[in-house]
N, C-alpha and C positions, 0 to 999 in steps of 0.2 A: 564104749561109746564113739559114735558117728559125729563127725564134724560140724554136718549140719544139724544134730541136736545138740551140740555146742554153744551154736550161732545164736539158738533160740532164747537161753537162758544171760537174764543182767546178771551184771555185776556189781557188787556193792563193798566200800573199804568198808572194813568193818571200825577202821580210827579216825572217819569221819562222817561213818552213815550215809555217805550220800553215795546214789547210782551212777556209777561212768558208763554204764550203756550196753552193750550186747556184743561179746567178740565179732572179728569182721576175717580175724587171721589166725594162725597160730605160726610158730618160730617153730623149727625142730631143727635136731644137729643131725649132719646128716651121715655120720660114721653112724654112732646107734639107733637112729632113728626116733630117739626119744622128742617128747614136744619140751622145748625148754622156757616157751612165751607165748602169752595168748598176748592178739593186739586187739588194741578196743579203740574206736575213732576219738576224735580228741573235738574240742566246740570247733562246730563250725561259725563259717564268717555271712554274713548277713541269714541269717538263718536257714544255712548248706544251701543255700541257692546256689554258690560257686564252688561247691565242695567241700573238701578240709584239708589242712594245711598242718596239722598237727595230728597224733596220737600217741596211747598209752600203751607201752611193751610191759606186761605184766609179768614175772619172773615166774615159772610153774613153783618155785619153790613158797610163793608167798601165796601160793591159794590155799585156803583155812578148809573150805570145803564147799563139794560140789554137791549141790541140792537137785530136787525133781526141776525148779522154776528159776532160781538165782548160783552165782558161785559168789561165796565168800574171799573176798582176796583183804590180808593186812601191808597197805600197802604206804609209803611217804608218795605223794603223786605229784611232787613236783622232779623225785627223781626217775621214776620210770615216763613223765613227759617228754617224746620227741616230736621236736618241730621238725616239717621238712622243707628242704630247700627249694624254692623253684626257681630256674633259671629261665 
């Protein structure tokens, strides 16, 4: 599967039945070449006009299933939520 195909799938948290959005990036281990996490944009500010300050980093081990249209994950959202520090 290619990254462009992953980016078209919605991520659903099975713990809350909430849609988190579509992945925008992946994190991977440079030594092994394996994907370690999916990165999903967090909630935007002012209807996303000024970009995003946060994101969800979902560990690969938390992915339950990858289907044709969705990716099912089982996460505690507050533990996967990462705020960007703007300077």
